[in-house]
N, C-alpha and C positions, 0 to 999 in steps of 0.2 A: 504494500500500500504506500502511496505517496506520503512523504514526510514534510517536504518544503511547500512553499506557496506555488500554486498553479494559476497562470493567467491565460485567459481565452480571448483572442481577438475576434472581431466580427460577431460580437455577441448579439447584435441586433438582427443578424441574418438568420436564415433557416438552419443551416448546419451548425453555426456557432451557438445558436440558441438551444438546439437539441443537445449539443455536447455539454453545455453548462448545466442543463436540467438533469442529465444523467450523472454528471459529476456530483451534483448536490445529493444524489442518493448514496454516494460512496465516501464523500469528503465533507468535512465540516465547513460551513460557509466562510469562517474566518481564514481558511486556508485557500480560498478562491478569490480571484480578481478578474475583472474584465476591462477592456477598453472599448470606448464607443465615441463617435462624434457627437452624439446627442444622448446624454444621460437620462433625459426624460423618457426615452423609449424603453429603458430597462429598469424603471423604477421598482418593478417587482423584485429585482435582484437586490436592490438596496434594502428593501423591506425584509429580505431574507438574511441580510447580514453579509452579503458579498461586497467586496471593495470594488467600486465603480470609478474608473478614471476617464476623464474626457481627454481623448487623444486622437491623433490623425496620422496615418502613415506618411503624409507629406510633412508633418511637423516633428522634426527629429527631437527637439527638446521635450515635447509632450510625451513621446515614447520613452525617452531616457528616464523621465520622472516616474512614469507609470511602471517601468520595469524594475525599479529599485526593490530589493528584497525578494524578487521572484526567482524560483528555482527552475520551473519549466514553463514554456510558452506553447500554447496551441495556436499556431500561426495559420489562419485562414487566408488564402491568397486574395489579392485585390481583384476587383472586376476588370474585365478586358477593356481596352481602349482608355485606360486611365494612367498611363505611364507606370506600368507595373514594376519595371526594373528599378526606377528611382524609389518607389515606395518600399519594395522588398529590400533594397539595399539599406534604407533607413532602419527598417525593423531589425535586420540582422546585425548591423553595426551598433545600434542602440542596445540590443540584447547583450552583445559581447561586452560593451563598455560597462553595462550595469551588473555584470557578473552572473548572468543567467547560465545555467549549466546545460540545459537540454532544450532544443527547439524541435517541435513536431510540425511538419509542413504539409499542407494539402496540395499536392501536385495533380496533374492529369495523366492518366495511364497512357503509355505509348510503347510501341514495339521497337526493340533494339534494332537499329539499322533502317528504321522506317524513313522514307523520304518525304512523308506527308507532314506538313506544318499546320497545326491548328492556329488559326488566325489570332494574332496578338496574345497567344497563350504559350505555345511551345518554346519560343525563344526565351521568354521571361521565366518559365519554369526551369529550363536548363540553366539559366544564369543563377537562379535562386538555389538550386540544388548544388551547383559548384561552389557558390559562396558559402553555403552552410558547411560543406565538406572541408573548406579551407579556413573556417572560422576558429577552429580550436574547441568549439562547443560540441557536445554530443548532439546528434540529429536523428530524426526518423522521418523518412519520406513516405507519405501516405498517398500512393498513386491511385486516383479515383477514375472509374469509367463514367459513362453517362448515368444520370439519375433516372430511376423508374418513374418518379413523380412528374418528370417533364419529358419523358421519352416520346409521348404522343405528339409533342410539338414538332418533331422532325418530320412528321407525316402530314402536318397541317392541323392536327387536333381532332377533327371530326372523322376519325378513322372508320366508324361504322357506316357513315354516309358516303364518304369520298374514297374509301379504300386506303391502302398503303401505297403511296406514290413515292418512289425512290429513284434517283438517278444512278445507273450502273451498279454492278456488284451486289444485286439484291440477295444473292445467295451467300455472301460473306457473313460471318457470324459476329455477334456481340453479346456481352453479358452485363447488362445494366443492374444497378442495385438501388436500394432505398437510402435516403439520407439518414433514416433511423438506424440502419445497420452500420453506416459509416460513422455515425456519432458514437455508437457502441464500441466500434473498433478504436476510435480516438481515445475513449475513456480507458480502455484496457492499456493502451500504450502509455497514457499519462499517469496511471495509478499502479502499474505493475513493473517490476524490474526486467531487464533482459532485452529491451527493444532499442537500446542505444546503437547508433551508427548502422541502422538497417533500413532497407527499402522494401515496402510491401506493395504488391499489386492487388488492389481490393476489388477484383471482379466477382461477379456472381458465380454460383456453382454450375449454372447451365447456360451455355451459349446457344443462340438461335439466330437464324437468318431472317432477313426482312420478309421474305416470302412466308416463312414459318410464323411470323407475327400475324399475318392475315389468317393463316390456318388456325392458330390458337384462338384468336379473337372470334372467328367464325364458330368455333366449338363452344367457347364459354359464354358467348352472347346469343348463341342459337340463331345466327343470321349469316348470310354469305357476305364475307368481307373480301373484296378483290385485291389483288396485288398487281401493280402496274409499274413498269420501268419507264422513266421519262428522261429527257435530256436535262443537262444542267440548267440551260436557259429556261426550259419549261418549269423546272423545279423552283427556280428563283422567282420567276414571274408569278407563278401560281401562289407561292407563299406570300409575296408582296400584296397581291390582290385579295387573297383569302383572309390573311391575318392582320394586315396593316402594321402599325408600329414603326419604329425607326427604320430609315431606308437601308441601313447596313445589316439589319437583322436577318433577312433571307440569305445574304452572302455568308454571314457568320454561321447560320445553321448549316449551310452547304459545306463549310469547312469541317464541321463536326461529322457530317455524313461521310465526307471523304475519308476522314480518320477511321470511322467505323468500317467502311467498305474496303479500306486498305488492310484491315485485319488488326489494327492497333488495340482494339478492345476484345479480340477474339480469345485470347488466352484465359484459361480458368486455372488459377494458381492454387486455390484453396486457402490463401492467406486470410481472407475475410472470415471464413468459417472458423479457422483456428483461433483468430483473435476474439471473436464474439462467443465462441463455444456452442454454436448451433448453426443450422442451415440458414443461409441468408434468404430473405423473402424473394420468391421467384416472380417472373413476369406473370405467369398464369395465376399465382396466388394474389398478387397485387391488383391486377386488372379484373380478376374474377370477383373481387369485393366491391367494385365500383358499379353503380347503376348505369354509368355511361362514361367513357373516357373523357376527362375534363378538357375544356378548351382553353 
């Protein structure tokens, strides 16, 4: 069990919030801390006795102040298109200067030797991992695949109505997981010894192809869900028209799809199951509980 103080970044986000909630089941609140740009969003943690620090990845001094007396940091990576390299450099440098012993970082899973670059993610992940290894602090790299909670968005969301529309490689496999399972793995690494200087690939136990997605949905929803291969241009245009949102979003989703169809998320290592001590939630189990895949 952890003995020093643990600090979680990104506490206002989904993965960070789930991680801190699970930590509170194992660690006393006075041994936990979080940083957030807006403390009012995590008032519930203040009420529970968790130390809440106002800090920003771009504000080095705020990080240095927040990291004082901290033994381990759960480092949730910054959002894409926000100068991740600068922000991550600040976090690592401030942690080292503050005397932090161990940093646990959420990276994105990739296949060794893969030539596919996830837009505004792969380069900064590689930089961050190298910086951690050179920092002198203990590190753990938690390489995550796609989330089951948002997996439907790569197909446009309304899979039952529109089918599974994917550009190329629809028979390459992927093994997405839930944020709940990833948070549980984070807690294991933060509270148990023996995870220093290791890299885990946190894939699900079952990899499936995009054409199999349609087959599984057809079975569990008792309706025919088609699978259609489309061009990159059709994919981007269809997502832009169907979903709206920021202009870059369809291209960003396409870069994730390319990563999946390249086989970067195909490997099933068993790391996640070993860390959480049970089978991870499967695609069939997760979507079988939903009355309709959310949009």
